[in-house]
N, CA, C, O and CB atoms as a CASP TS submission, in Angstrom:
PFRMAT TS
TARGET T0000
AUTHOR 0000-0000-0000
METHOD Language model
MODEL 1
PARENT N/A
ATOM      1  N   MET     1     -10.497  -7.640   4.717  1.00  0.00           N
ATOM      2  CA  MET     1     -10.415  -6.829   3.524  1.00  0.00           C
ATOM      3  C   MET     1      -9.856  -7.733   2.417  1.00  0.00           C
ATOM      4  O   MET     1      -8.826  -8.383   2.600  1.00  0.00           O
ATOM      5  CB  MET     1      -9.520  -5.544   3.753  1.00  0.00           C
ATOM      6  N   THR     2     -10.513  -7.767   1.322  1.00  0.00           N
ATOM      7  CA  THR     2     -10.035  -8.628   0.208  1.00  0.00           C
ATOM      8  C   THR     2      -8.895  -7.949  -0.531  1.00  0.00           C
ATOM      9  O   THR     2      -8.666  -6.749  -0.378  1.00  0.00           O
ATOM     10  CB  THR     2     -11.192  -8.950  -0.788  1.00  0.00           C
ATOM     11  N   LYS     3      -8.194  -8.718  -1.320  1.00  0.00           N
ATOM     12  CA  LYS     3      -7.097  -8.190  -2.122  1.00  0.00           C
ATOM     13  C   LYS     3      -7.620  -7.099  -3.059  1.00  0.00           C
ATOM     14  O   LYS     3      -6.953  -6.078  -3.233  1.00  0.00           O
ATOM     15  CB  LYS     3      -6.412  -9.323  -2.929  1.00  0.00           C
ATOM     16  N   THR     4      -8.763  -7.282  -3.648  1.00  0.00           N
ATOM     17  CA  THR     4      -9.395  -6.297  -4.531  1.00  0.00           C
ATOM     18  C   THR     4      -9.699  -5.032  -3.793  1.00  0.00           C
ATOM     19  O   THR     4      -9.434  -3.945  -4.307  1.00  0.00           O
ATOM     20  CB  THR     4     -10.665  -6.851  -5.141  1.00  0.00           C
ATOM     21  N   GLU     5     -10.253  -5.130  -2.591  1.00  0.00           N
ATOM     22  CA  GLU     5     -10.585  -3.939  -1.795  1.00  0.00           C
ATOM     23  C   GLU     5      -9.327  -3.186  -1.385  1.00  0.00           C
ATOM     24  O   GLU     5      -9.291  -1.956  -1.410  1.00  0.00           O
ATOM     25  CB  GLU     5     -11.389  -4.332  -0.546  1.00  0.00           C
ATOM     26  N   LEU     6      -8.315  -3.922  -1.015  1.00  0.00           N
ATOM     27  CA  LEU     6      -7.034  -3.282  -0.604  1.00  0.00           C
ATOM     28  C   LEU     6      -6.416  -2.575  -1.811  1.00  0.00           C
ATOM     29  O   LEU     6      -5.953  -1.440  -1.698  1.00  0.00           O
ATOM     30  CB  LEU     6      -6.022  -4.350  -0.017  1.00  0.00           C
ATOM     31  N   THR     7      -6.409  -3.244  -2.960  1.00  0.00           N
ATOM     32  CA  THR     7      -5.853  -2.637  -4.164  1.00  0.00           C
ATOM     33  C   THR     7      -6.606  -1.369  -4.537  1.00  0.00           C
ATOM     34  O   THR     7      -5.985  -0.368  -4.895  1.00  0.00           O
ATOM     35  CB  THR     7      -5.889  -3.627  -5.323  1.00  0.00           C
ATOM     36  N   GLN     8      -7.928  -1.394  -4.461  1.00  0.00           N
ATOM     37  CA  GLN     8      -8.749  -0.243  -4.780  1.00  0.00           C
ATOM     38  C   GLN     8      -8.529   0.911  -3.806  1.00  0.00           C
ATOM     39  O   GLN     8      -8.485   2.072  -4.214  1.00  0.00           O
ATOM     40  CB  GLN     8     -10.202  -0.639  -4.788  1.00  0.00           C
ATOM     41  N   ALA     9      -8.389   0.589  -2.505  1.00  0.00           N
ATOM     42  CA  ALA     9      -8.154   1.621  -1.506  1.00  0.00           C
ATOM     43  C   ALA     9      -6.814   2.306  -1.764  1.00  0.00           C
ATOM     44  O   ALA     9      -6.696   3.517  -1.577  1.00  0.00           O
ATOM     45  CB  ALA     9      -8.191   1.022  -0.087  1.00  0.00           C
ATOM     46  N   LEU    10      -5.824   1.564  -2.182  1.00  0.00           N
ATOM     47  CA  LEU    10      -4.501   2.142  -2.491  1.00  0.00           C
ATOM     48  C   LEU    10      -4.561   2.951  -3.759  1.00  0.00           C
ATOM     49  O   LEU    10      -3.958   4.022  -3.830  1.00  0.00           O
ATOM     50  CB  LEU    10      -3.434   1.044  -2.624  1.00  0.00           C
ATOM     51  N   LYS    11      -5.264   2.479  -4.759  1.00  0.00           N
ATOM     52  CA  LYS    11      -5.409   3.282  -6.000  1.00  0.00           C
ATOM     53  C   LYS    11      -6.187   4.536  -5.777  1.00  0.00           C
ATOM     54  O   LYS    11      -5.904   5.557  -6.404  1.00  0.00           O
ATOM     55  CB  LYS    11      -6.083   2.478  -7.083  1.00  0.00           C
ATOM     56  N   ASN    12      -7.184   4.496  -4.884  1.00  0.00           N
ATOM     57  CA  ASN    12      -7.964   5.696  -4.578  1.00  0.00           C
ATOM     58  C   ASN    12      -7.076   6.714  -3.859  1.00  0.00           C
ATOM     59  O   ASN    12      -7.175   7.912  -4.123  1.00  0.00           O
ATOM     60  CB  ASN    12      -9.210   5.342  -3.710  1.00  0.00           C
ATOM     61  N   ALA    13      -6.222   6.256  -2.965  1.00  0.00           N
ATOM     62  CA  ALA    13      -5.335   7.135  -2.202  1.00  0.00           C
ATOM     63  C   ALA    13      -4.236   7.684  -3.026  1.00  0.00           C
ATOM     64  O   ALA    13      -3.813   8.820  -2.808  1.00  0.00           O
ATOM     65  CB  ALA    13      -4.759   6.422  -1.043  1.00  0.00           C
ATOM     66  N   PHE    14      -3.736   6.908  -3.994  1.00  0.00           N
ATOM     67  CA  PHE    14      -2.615   7.309  -4.845  1.00  0.00           C
ATOM     68  C   PHE    14      -3.048   7.090  -6.300  1.00  0.00           C
ATOM     69  O   PHE    14      -2.658   6.099  -6.918  1.00  0.00           O
ATOM     70  CB  PHE    14      -1.294   6.491  -4.499  1.00  0.00           C
ATOM     71  N   PRO    15      -3.842   7.997  -6.842  1.00  0.00           N
ATOM     72  CA  PRO    15      -4.458   7.815  -8.173  1.00  0.00           C
ATOM     73  C   PRO    15      -3.480   7.604  -9.306  1.00  0.00           C
ATOM     74  O   PRO    15      -3.818   6.938 -10.286  1.00  0.00           O
ATOM     75  CB  PRO    15      -5.293   8.993  -8.497  1.00  0.00           C
ATOM     76  N   ASP    16      -2.274   8.148  -9.208  1.00  0.00           N
ATOM     77  CA  ASP    16      -1.314   8.007 -10.285  1.00  0.00           C
ATOM     78  C   ASP    16      -0.467   6.737 -10.164  1.00  0.00           C
ATOM     79  O   ASP    16       0.455   6.532 -10.953  1.00  0.00           O
ATOM     80  CB  ASP    16      -0.420   9.213 -10.321  1.00  0.00           C
ATOM     81  N   SER    17      -0.772   5.895  -9.193  1.00  0.00           N
ATOM     82  CA  SER    17       0.108   4.817  -8.809  1.00  0.00           C
ATOM     83  C   SER    17      -0.036   3.532  -9.651  1.00  0.00           C
ATOM     84  O   SER    17      -1.055   3.290 -10.297  1.00  0.00           O
ATOM     85  CB  SER    17      -0.129   4.499  -7.387  1.00  0.00           C
ATOM     86  N   ASP    18       1.013   2.744  -9.608  1.00  0.00           N
ATOM     87  CA  ASP    18       1.007   1.386 -10.041  1.00  0.00           C
ATOM     88  C   ASP    18       1.000   0.572  -8.756  1.00  0.00           C
ATOM     89  O   ASP    18       1.897   0.717  -7.925  1.00  0.00           O
ATOM     90  CB  ASP    18       2.231   1.047 -10.979  1.00  0.00           C
ATOM     91  N   VAL    19       0.009  -0.273  -8.585  1.00  0.00           N
ATOM     92  CA  VAL    19      -0.190  -1.044  -7.362  1.00  0.00           C
ATOM     93  C   VAL    19      -0.254  -2.512  -7.665  1.00  0.00           C
ATOM     94  O   VAL    19      -0.981  -2.946  -8.559  1.00  0.00           O
ATOM     95  CB  VAL    19      -1.450  -0.608  -6.644  1.00  0.00           C
ATOM     96  N   GLU    20       0.522  -3.289  -6.908  1.00  0.00           N
ATOM     97  CA  GLU    20       0.485  -4.771  -7.018  1.00  0.00           C
ATOM     98  C   GLU    20       0.339  -5.315  -5.609  1.00  0.00           C
ATOM     99  O   GLU    20       1.206  -5.084  -4.766  1.00  0.00           O
ATOM    100  CB  GLU    20       1.794  -5.357  -7.728  1.00  0.00           C
ATOM    101  N   VAL    21      -0.725  -6.025  -5.345  1.00  0.00           N
ATOM    102  CA  VAL    21      -1.031  -6.566  -4.020  1.00  0.00           C
ATOM    103  C   VAL    21      -1.011  -8.093  -4.102  1.00  0.00           C
ATOM    104  O   VAL    21      -1.576  -8.681  -5.024  1.00  0.00           O
ATOM    105  CB  VAL    21      -2.421  -6.048  -3.501  1.00  0.00           C
ATOM    106  N   THR    22      -0.354  -8.726  -3.129  1.00  0.00           N
ATOM    107  CA  THR    22      -0.302 -10.176  -3.054  1.00  0.00           C
ATOM    108  C   THR    22      -0.789 -10.597  -1.676  1.00  0.00           C
ATOM    109  O   THR    22      -0.352 -10.073  -0.652  1.00  0.00           O
ATOM    110  CB  THR    22       1.136 -10.709  -3.331  1.00  0.00           C
ATOM    111  N   ASP    23      -1.731 -11.585  -1.679  1.00  0.00           N
ATOM    112  CA  ASP    23      -2.205 -12.149  -0.409  1.00  0.00           C
ATOM    113  C   ASP    23      -1.180 -13.224  -0.052  1.00  0.00           C
ATOM    114  O   ASP    23      -1.050 -14.229  -0.750  1.00  0.00           O
ATOM    115  CB  ASP    23      -3.707 -12.746  -0.515  1.00  0.00           C
ATOM    116  N   LEU    24      -0.462 -13.000   1.032  1.00  0.00           N
ATOM    117  CA  LEU    24       0.666 -13.871   1.387  1.00  0.00           C
ATOM    118  C   LEU    24       0.258 -15.209   2.010  1.00  0.00           C
ATOM    119  O   LEU    24       1.003 -16.187   1.946  1.00  0.00           O
ATOM    120  CB  LEU    24       1.566 -13.148   2.338  1.00  0.00           C
ATOM    121  N   THR    25      -0.948 -15.239   2.619  1.00  0.00           N
ATOM    122  CA  THR    25      -1.324 -16.448   3.341  1.00  0.00           C
ATOM    123  C   THR    25      -2.624 -17.077   2.887  1.00  0.00           C
ATOM    124  O   THR    25      -2.963 -18.182   3.311  1.00  0.00           O
ATOM    125  CB  THR    25      -1.420 -16.149   4.774  1.00  0.00           C
ATOM    126  N   GLY    26      -3.361 -16.376   2.019  1.00  0.00           N
ATOM    127  CA  GLY    26      -4.681 -16.856   1.586  1.00  0.00           C
ATOM    128  C   GLY    26      -5.784 -16.581   2.612  1.00  0.00           C
ATOM    129  O   GLY    26      -6.908 -17.058   2.459  1.00  0.00           O
ATOM    130  N   THR    27      -5.465 -15.821   3.641  1.00  0.00           N
ATOM    131  CA  THR    27      -6.451 -15.570   4.690  1.00  0.00           C
ATOM    132  C   THR    27      -7.037 -14.143   4.620  1.00  0.00           C
ATOM    133  O   THR    27      -7.831 -13.748   5.472  1.00  0.00           O
ATOM    134  CB  THR    27      -5.812 -15.799   6.058  1.00  0.00           C
ATOM    135  N   SER    28      -6.637 -13.398   3.609  1.00  0.00           N
ATOM    136  CA  SER    28      -7.135 -12.020   3.398  1.00  0.00           C
ATOM    137  C   SER    28      -6.830 -11.063   4.534  1.00  0.00           C
ATOM    138  O   SER    28      -7.591 -10.134   4.805  1.00  0.00           O
ATOM    139  CB  SER    28      -8.613 -12.046   3.187  1.00  0.00           C
ATOM    140  N   ASP    29      -5.680 -11.308   5.211  1.00  0.00           N
ATOM    141  CA  ASP    29      -5.296 -10.326   6.228  1.00  0.00           C
ATOM    142  C   ASP    29      -3.746 -10.147   6.318  1.00  0.00           C
ATOM    143  O   ASP    29      -3.269  -9.334   7.110  1.00  0.00           O
ATOM    144  CB  ASP    29      -5.862 -10.764   7.603  1.00  0.00           C
ATOM    145  N   HIS    30      -2.996 -10.880   5.534  1.00  0.00           N
ATOM    146  CA  HIS    30      -1.547 -10.735   5.446  1.00  0.00           C
ATOM    147  C   HIS    30      -1.197 -10.463   3.989  1.00  0.00           C
ATOM    148  O   HIS    30      -1.346 -11.333   3.131  1.00  0.00           O
ATOM    149  CB  HIS    30      -0.804 -12.011   5.984  1.00  0.00           C
ATOM    150  N   TYR    31      -0.730  -9.247   3.719  1.00  0.00           N
ATOM    151  CA  TYR    31      -0.496  -8.840   2.346  1.00  0.00           C
ATOM    152  C   TYR    31       0.896  -8.293   2.110  1.00  0.00           C
ATOM    153  O   TYR    31       1.596  -7.890   3.039  1.00  0.00           O
ATOM    154  CB  TYR    31      -1.498  -7.824   1.948  1.00  0.00           C
ATOM    155  N   GLN    32       1.276  -8.288   0.852  1.00  0.00           N
ATOM    156  CA  GLN    32       2.457  -7.557   0.385  1.00  0.00           C
ATOM    157  C   GLN    32       1.921  -6.590  -0.643  1.00  0.00           C
ATOM    158  O   GLN    32       1.107  -6.967  -1.486  1.00  0.00           O
ATOM    159  CB  GLN    32       3.593  -8.519  -0.218  1.00  0.00           C
ATOM    160  N   ALA    33       2.371  -5.332  -0.584  1.00  0.00           N
ATOM    161  CA  ALA    33       1.942  -4.347  -1.551  1.00  0.00           C
ATOM    162  C   ALA    33       3.169  -3.635  -2.118  1.00  0.00           C
ATOM    163  O   ALA    33       4.041  -3.174  -1.382  1.00  0.00           O
ATOM    164  CB  ALA    33       0.960  -3.340  -0.913  1.00  0.00           C
ATOM    165  N   LYS    34       3.207  -3.561  -3.431  1.00  0.00           N
ATOM    166  CA  LYS    34       4.245  -2.776  -4.145  1.00  0.00           C
ATOM    167  C   LYS    34       3.526  -1.603  -4.748  1.00  0.00           C
ATOM    168  O   LYS    34       2.581  -1.771  -5.519  1.00  0.00           O
ATOM    169  CB  LYS    34       5.012  -3.628  -5.264  1.00  0.00           C
ATOM    170  N   ILE    35       3.976  -0.395  -4.396  1.00  0.00           N
ATOM    171  CA  ILE    35       3.335   0.819  -4.849  1.00  0.00           C
ATOM    172  C   ILE    35       4.365   1.756  -5.438  1.00  0.00           C
ATOM    173  O   ILE    35       5.353   2.088  -4.783  1.00  0.00           O
ATOM    174  CB  ILE    35       2.583   1.495  -3.710  1.00  0.00           C
ATOM    175  N   VAL    36       4.146   2.179  -6.652  1.00  0.00           N
ATOM    176  CA  VAL    36       5.008   3.177  -7.287  1.00  0.00           C
ATOM    177  C   VAL    36       4.109   4.394  -7.535  1.00  0.00           C
ATOM    178  O   VAL    36       3.086   4.298  -8.213  1.00  0.00           O
ATOM    179  CB  VAL    36       5.677   2.629  -8.647  1.00  0.00           C
ATOM    180  N   SER    37       4.508   5.527  -6.978  1.00  0.00           N
ATOM    181  CA  SER    37       3.674   6.712  -7.083  1.00  0.00           C
ATOM    182  C   SER    37       4.527   7.991  -7.058  1.00  0.00           C
ATOM    183  O   SER    37       5.536   8.059  -6.357  1.00  0.00           O
ATOM    184  CB  SER    37       2.644   6.734  -5.945  1.00  0.00           C
ATOM    185  N   ASP    38       4.111   8.992  -7.827  1.00  0.00           N
ATOM    186  CA  ASP    38       4.757  10.284  -7.802  1.00  0.00           C
ATOM    187  C   ASP    38       4.593  10.944  -6.438  1.00  0.00           C
ATOM    188  O   ASP    38       5.397  11.797  -6.063  1.00  0.00           O
ATOM    189  CB  ASP    38       4.195  11.177  -8.896  1.00  0.00           C
ATOM    190  N   ALA    39       3.569  10.560  -5.701  1.00  0.00           N
ATOM    191  CA  ALA    39       3.334  11.137  -4.375  1.00  0.00           C
ATOM    192  C   ALA    39       4.484  10.865  -3.415  1.00  0.00           C
ATOM    193  O   ALA    39       4.653  11.576  -2.424  1.00  0.00           O
ATOM    194  CB  ALA    39       2.045  10.592  -3.791  1.00  0.00           C
ATOM    195  N   PHE    40       5.266   9.849  -3.706  1.00  0.00           N
ATOM    196  CA  PHE    40       6.397   9.478  -2.821  1.00  0.00           C
ATOM    197  C   PHE    40       7.683  10.231  -3.151  1.00  0.00           C
ATOM    198  O   PHE    40       8.671  10.112  -2.426  1.00  0.00           O
ATOM    199  CB  PHE    40       6.661   7.979  -2.914  1.00  0.00           C
ATOM    200  N   GLU    41       7.680  11.005  -4.236  1.00  0.00           N
ATOM    201  CA  GLU    41       8.840  11.760  -4.675  1.00  0.00           C
ATOM    202  C   GLU    41       9.404  12.605  -3.543  1.00  0.00           C
ATOM    203  O   GLU    41       8.669  13.370  -2.919  1.00  0.00           O
ATOM    204  CB  GLU    41       8.479  12.641  -5.860  1.00  0.00           C
ATOM    205  N   GLY    42      10.686  12.480  -3.272  1.00  0.00           N
ATOM    206  CA  GLY    42      11.372  13.308  -2.278  1.00  0.00           C
ATOM    207  C   GLY    42      11.137  12.890  -0.828  1.00  0.00           C
ATOM    208  O   GLY    42      11.634  13.537   0.093  1.00  0.00           O
ATOM    209  N   LYS    43      10.394  11.829  -0.625  1.00  0.00           N
ATOM    210  CA  LYS    43      10.118  11.359   0.733  1.00  0.00           C
ATOM    211  C   LYS    43      10.923  10.101   1.014  1.00  0.00           C
ATOM    212  O   LYS    43      11.123   9.259   0.139  1.00  0.00           O
ATOM    213  CB  LYS    43       8.607  11.089   0.931  1.00  0.00           C
ATOM    214  N   ASN    44      11.383   9.994   2.264  1.00  0.00           N
ATOM    215  CA  ASN    44      12.120   8.762   2.623  1.00  0.00           C
ATOM    216  C   ASN    44      11.166   7.601   2.778  1.00  0.00           C
ATOM    217  O   ASN    44       9.951   7.794   2.748  1.00  0.00           O
ATOM    218  CB  ASN    44      12.922   8.957   3.926  1.00  0.00           C
ATOM    219  N   ARG    45      11.675   6.426   2.939  1.00  0.00           N
ATOM    220  CA  ARG    45      10.859   5.200   3.021  1.00  0.00           C
ATOM    221  C   ARG    45       9.872   5.257   4.189  1.00  0.00           C
ATOM    222  O   ARG    45       8.726   4.828   4.048  1.00  0.00           O
ATOM    223  CB  ARG    45      11.768   3.964   3.168  1.00  0.00           C
ATOM    224  N   ILE    46      10.299   5.777   5.332  1.00  0.00           N
ATOM    225  CA  ILE    46       9.393   5.848   6.484  1.00  0.00           C
ATOM    226  C   ILE    46       8.205   6.739   6.181  1.00  0.00           C
ATOM    227  O   ILE    46       7.061   6.369   6.445  1.00  0.00           O
ATOM    228  CB  ILE    46      10.131   6.364   7.724  1.00  0.00           C
ATOM    229  N   ALA    47       8.473   7.915   5.625  1.00  0.00           N
ATOM    230  CA  ALA    47       7.398   8.836   5.246  1.00  0.00           C
ATOM    231  C   ALA    47       6.438   8.185   4.237  1.00  0.00           C
ATOM    232  O   ALA    47       5.221   8.337   4.341  1.00  0.00           O
ATOM    233  CB  ALA    47       7.991  10.130   4.653  1.00  0.00           C
ATOM    234  N   GLN    48       6.992   7.474   3.278  1.00  0.00           N
ATOM    235  CA  GLN    48       6.182   6.784   2.269  1.00  0.00           C
ATOM    236  C   GLN    48       5.260   5.776   2.924  1.00  0.00           C
ATOM    237  O   GLN    48       4.073   5.714   2.604  1.00  0.00           O
ATOM    238  CB  GLN    48       7.077   6.085   1.238  1.00  0.00           C
ATOM    239  N   HIS    49       5.800   4.990   3.839  1.00  0.00           N
ATOM    240  CA  HIS    49       5.021   3.949   4.505  1.00  0.00           C
ATOM    241  C   HIS    49       3.942   4.581   5.394  1.00  0.00           C
ATOM    242  O   HIS    49       2.822   4.079   5.479  1.00  0.00           O
ATOM    243  CB  HIS    49       5.947   3.031   5.344  1.00  0.00           C
ATOM    244  N   ARG    50       4.294   5.674   6.044  1.00  0.00           N
ATOM    245  CA  ARG    50       3.269   6.382   6.869  1.00  0.00           C
ATOM    246  C   ARG    50       2.137   6.882   5.999  1.00  0.00           C
ATOM    247  O   ARG    50       0.980   6.866   6.420  1.00  0.00           O
ATOM    248  CB  ARG    50       3.898   7.577   7.640  1.00  0.00           C
ATOM    249  N   MET    51       2.446   7.324   4.802  1.00  0.00           N
ATOM    250  CA  MET    51       1.385   7.769   3.856  1.00  0.00           C
ATOM    251  C   MET    51       0.449   6.610   3.542  1.00  0.00           C
ATOM    252  O   MET    51      -0.768   6.788   3.503  1.00  0.00           O
ATOM    253  CB  MET    51       2.009   8.327   2.530  1.00  0.00           C
ATOM    254  N   VAL    52       1.002   5.439   3.322  1.00  0.00           N
ATOM    255  CA  VAL    52       0.209   4.255   2.995  1.00  0.00           C
ATOM    256  C   VAL    52      -0.657   3.870   4.213  1.00  0.00           C
ATOM    257  O   VAL    52      -1.850   3.610   4.054  1.00  0.00           O
ATOM    258  CB  VAL    52       1.140   3.063   2.570  1.00  0.00           C
ATOM    259  N   TYR    53      -0.087   3.833   5.393  1.00  0.00           N
ATOM    260  CA  TYR    53      -0.857   3.481   6.598  1.00  0.00           C
ATOM    261  C   TYR    53      -1.960   4.492   6.839  1.00  0.00           C
ATOM    262  O   TYR    53      -3.069   4.106   7.209  1.00  0.00           O
ATOM    263  CB  TYR    53       0.061   3.402   7.831  1.00  0.00           C
ATOM    264  N   ALA    54      -1.691   5.779   6.641  1.00  0.00           N
ATOM    265  CA  ALA    54      -2.705   6.794   6.795  1.00  0.00           C
ATOM    266  C   ALA    54      -3.846   6.627   5.789  1.00  0.00           C
ATOM    267  O   ALA    54      -5.016   6.838   6.108  1.00  0.00           O
ATOM    268  CB  ALA    54      -2.083   8.158   6.654  1.00  0.00           C
ATOM    269  N   ALA    55      -3.473   6.244   4.570  1.00  0.00           N
ATOM    270  CA  ALA    55      -4.483   6.056   3.535  1.00  0.00           C
ATOM    271  C   ALA    55      -5.400   4.879   3.860  1.00  0.00           C
ATOM    272  O   ALA    55      -6.587   4.907   3.535  1.00  0.00           O
ATOM    273  CB  ALA    55      -3.815   5.840   2.179  1.00  0.00           C
ATOM    274  N   LEU    56      -4.852   3.848   4.499  1.00  0.00           N
ATOM    275  CA  LEU    56      -5.667   2.670   4.810  1.00  0.00           C
ATOM    276  C   LEU    56      -6.422   2.833   6.122  1.00  0.00           C
ATOM    277  O   LEU    56      -7.382   2.102   6.365  1.00  0.00           O
ATOM    278  CB  LEU    56      -4.792   1.426   4.872  1.00  0.00           C
ATOM    279  N   GLY    57      -6.016   3.769   6.974  1.00  0.00           N
ATOM    280  CA  GLY    57      -6.756   4.113   8.158  1.00  0.00           C
ATOM    281  C   GLY    57      -7.098   2.898   9.033  1.00  0.00           C
ATOM    282  O   GLY    57      -6.229   2.109   9.404  1.00  0.00           O
ATOM    283  N   ASP    58      -8.352   2.782   9.338  1.00  0.00           N
ATOM    284  CA  ASP    58      -8.844   1.737  10.265  1.00  0.00           C
ATOM    285  C   ASP    58      -8.614   0.312   9.766  1.00  0.00           C
ATOM    286  O   ASP    58      -8.600  -0.621  10.569  1.00  0.00           O
ATOM    287  CB  ASP    58     -10.323   1.933  10.513  1.00  0.00           C
ATOM    288  N   ALA    59      -8.436   0.126   8.469  1.00  0.00           N
ATOM    289  CA  ALA    59      -8.181  -1.216   7.983  1.00  0.00           C
ATOM    290  C   ALA    59      -6.915  -1.798   8.602  1.00  0.00           C
ATOM    291  O   ALA    59      -6.806  -3.011   8.780  1.00  0.00           O
ATOM    292  CB  ALA    59      -8.072  -1.214   6.469  1.00  0.00           C
ATOM    293  N   MET    60      -5.968  -0.936   8.928  1.00  0.00           N
ATOM    294  CA  MET    60      -4.703  -1.388   9.524  1.00  0.00           C
ATOM    295  C   MET    60      -4.897  -1.761  11.013  1.00  0.00           C
ATOM    296  O   MET    60      -3.993  -2.330  11.625  1.00  0.00           O
ATOM    297  CB  MET    60      -3.616  -0.278   9.383  1.00  0.00           C
ATOM    298  N   LYS    61      -6.044  -1.451  11.583  1.00  0.00           N
ATOM    299  CA  LYS    61      -6.307  -1.758  12.959  1.00  0.00           C
ATOM    300  C   LYS    61      -7.058  -3.060  13.137  1.00  0.00           C
ATOM    301  O   LYS    61      -7.329  -3.459  14.270  1.00  0.00           O
ATOM    302  CB  LYS    61      -7.063  -0.652  13.579  1.00  0.00           C
ATOM    303  N   GLY    62      -7.403  -3.737  12.048  1.00  0.00           N
ATOM    304  CA  GLY    62      -8.152  -4.959  12.184  1.00  0.00           C
ATOM    305  C   GLY    62      -8.211  -5.797  10.935  1.00  0.00           C
ATOM    306  O   GLY    62      -7.765  -6.945  10.938  1.00  0.00           O
ATOM    307  N   ALA    63      -8.757  -5.245   9.856  1.00  0.00           N
ATOM    308  CA  ALA    63      -8.948  -6.028   8.635  1.00  0.00           C
ATOM    309  C   ALA    63      -7.646  -6.502   8.035  1.00  0.00           C
ATOM    310  O   ALA    63      -7.572  -7.603   7.489  1.00  0.00           O
ATOM    311  CB  ALA    63      -9.697  -5.223   7.620  1.00  0.00           C
ATOM    312  N   VAL    64      -6.614  -5.675   8.132  1.00  0.00           N
ATOM    313  CA  VAL    64      -5.299  -6.025   7.622  1.00  0.00           C
ATOM    314  C   VAL    64      -4.374  -6.258   8.827  1.00  0.00           C
ATOM    315  O   VAL    64      -4.027  -5.316   9.540  1.00  0.00           O
ATOM    316  CB  VAL    64      -4.738  -4.899   6.669  1.00  0.00           C
ATOM    317  N   HIS    65      -3.983  -7.506   9.044  1.00  0.00           N
ATOM    318  CA  HIS    65      -3.143  -7.802  10.174  1.00  0.00           C
ATOM    319  C   HIS    65      -1.663  -7.481   9.909  1.00  0.00           C
ATOM    320  O   HIS    65      -0.951  -7.018  10.800  1.00  0.00           O
ATOM    321  CB  HIS    65      -3.300  -9.249  10.548  1.00  0.00           C
ATOM    322  N   ALA    66      -1.218  -7.730   8.689  1.00  0.00           N
ATOM    323  CA  ALA    66       0.185  -7.503   8.339  1.00  0.00           C
ATOM    324  C   ALA    66       0.256  -6.999   6.926  1.00  0.00           C
ATOM    325  O   ALA    66      -0.466  -7.466   6.045  1.00  0.00           O
ATOM    326  CB  ALA    66       1.028  -8.788   8.500  1.00  0.00           C
ATOM    327  N   LEU    67       1.153  -6.015   6.708  1.00  0.00           N
ATOM    328  CA  LEU    67       1.326  -5.487   5.365  1.00  0.00           C
ATOM    329  C   LEU    67       2.786  -5.209   5.129  1.00  0.00           C
ATOM    330  O   LEU    67       3.367  -4.306   5.730  1.00  0.00           O
ATOM    331  CB  LEU    67       0.490  -4.218   5.152  1.00  0.00           C
ATOM    332  N   ALA    68       3.385  -6.002   4.237  1.00  0.00           N
ATOM    333  CA  ALA    68       4.777  -5.784   3.829  1.00  0.00           C
ATOM    334  C   ALA    68       4.766  -4.823   2.673  1.00  0.00           C
ATOM    335  O   ALA    68       4.108  -5.088   1.667  1.00  0.00           O
ATOM    336  CB  ALA    68       5.492  -7.121   3.442  1.00  0.00           C
ATOM    337  N   LEU    69       5.489  -3.689   2.779  1.00  0.00           N
ATOM    338  CA  LEU    69       5.444  -2.664   1.771  1.00  0.00           C
ATOM    339  C   LEU    69       6.736  -2.511   1.014  1.00  0.00           C
ATOM    340  O   LEU    69       7.828  -2.611   1.573  1.00  0.00           O
ATOM    341  CB  LEU    69       5.082  -1.385   2.383  1.00  0.00           C
ATOM    342  N   GLN    70       6.588  -2.268  -0.265  1.00  0.00           N
ATOM    343  CA  GLN    70       7.702  -1.833  -1.132  1.00  0.00           C
ATOM    344  C   GLN    70       7.156  -0.597  -1.828  1.00  0.00           C
ATOM    345  O   GLN    70       6.255  -0.693  -2.661  1.00  0.00           O
ATOM    346  CB  GLN    70       8.184  -2.981  -2.189  1.00  0.00           C
ATOM    347  N   THR    71       7.700   0.554  -1.487  1.00  0.00           N
ATOM    348  CA  THR    71       7.215   1.814  -2.082  1.00  0.00           C
ATOM    349  C   THR    71       8.371   2.528  -2.777  1.00  0.00           C
ATOM    350  O   THR    71       9.529   2.419  -2.375  1.00  0.00           O
ATOM    351  CB  THR    71       6.578   2.742  -0.992  1.00  0.00           C
ATOM    352  N   SER    72       8.020   3.264  -3.837  1.00  0.00           N
ATOM    353  CA  SER    72       9.019   4.067  -4.506  1.00  0.00           C
ATOM    354  C   SER    72       8.287   5.099  -5.420  1.00  0.00           C
ATOM    355  O   SER    72       7.114   4.962  -5.765  1.00  0.00           O
ATOM    356  CB  SER    72      10.008   3.147  -5.336  1.00  0.00           C
ATOM    357  N   SER    73       9.054   6.105  -5.766  1.00  0.00           N
ATOM    358  CA  SER    73       8.514   7.098  -6.739  1.00  0.00           C
ATOM    359  C   SER    73       8.871   6.612  -8.124  1.00  0.00           C
ATOM    360  O   SER    73       9.680   5.695  -8.268  1.00  0.00           O
ATOM    361  CB  SER    73       9.092   8.562  -6.491  1.00  0.00           C
ATOM    362  N   ARG    74       8.304   7.186  -9.108  1.00  0.00           N
ATOM    363  CA  ARG    74       8.555   6.772 -10.483  1.00  0.00           C
ATOM    364  C   ARG    74      10.035   7.027 -10.845  1.00  0.00           C
ATOM    365  O   ARG    74      10.628   6.242 -11.585  1.00  0.00           O
ATOM    366  CB  ARG    74       7.606   7.531 -11.463  1.00  0.00           C
ATOM    367  N   SER    75      10.619   8.094 -10.341  1.00  0.00           N
ATOM    368  CA  SER    75      12.016   8.384 -10.660  1.00  0.00           C
ATOM    369  C   SER    75      12.981   7.410 -10.005  1.00  0.00           C
ATOM    370  O   SER    75      14.129   7.308 -10.436  1.00  0.00           O
ATOM    371  CB  SER    75      12.358   9.787 -10.239  1.00  0.00           C
ATOM    372  N   LYS    76      12.548   6.690  -8.976  1.00  0.00           N
ATOM    373  CA  LYS    76      13.416   5.716  -8.275  1.00  0.00           C
ATOM    374  C   LYS    76      13.148   4.294  -8.728  1.00  0.00           C
ATOM    375  O   LYS    76      13.721   3.352  -8.181  1.00  0.00           O
ATOM    376  CB  LYS    76      13.215   5.813  -6.761  1.00  0.00           C
ATOM    377  N   ARG    77      12.325   4.131  -9.677  1.00  0.00           N
ATOM    378  CA  ARG    77      11.867   2.814 -10.155  1.00  0.00           C
ATOM    379  C   ARG    77      13.004   1.957 -10.582  1.00  0.00           C
ATOM    380  O   ARG    77      12.795   0.822 -11.009  1.00  0.00           O
ATOM    381  CB  ARG    77      10.904   2.960 -11.297  1.00  0.00           C
TER
END
């Protein structure tokens, strides 16, 4: 999964979000994603990360080997 595809998948899942994706190794399978979304409001970090993993679905089982996440709601920015 390319950086562009990952970014688009996250923006599709969280339409109101600000998303910044970094390819950590240049191999298109180890990423860092920073996501700020109102969808995360009132949810703890574990719940937020589960939402991201659910949104990416099967990509997390193969195309994306590692994903370092930084998530927050707009009020926690």
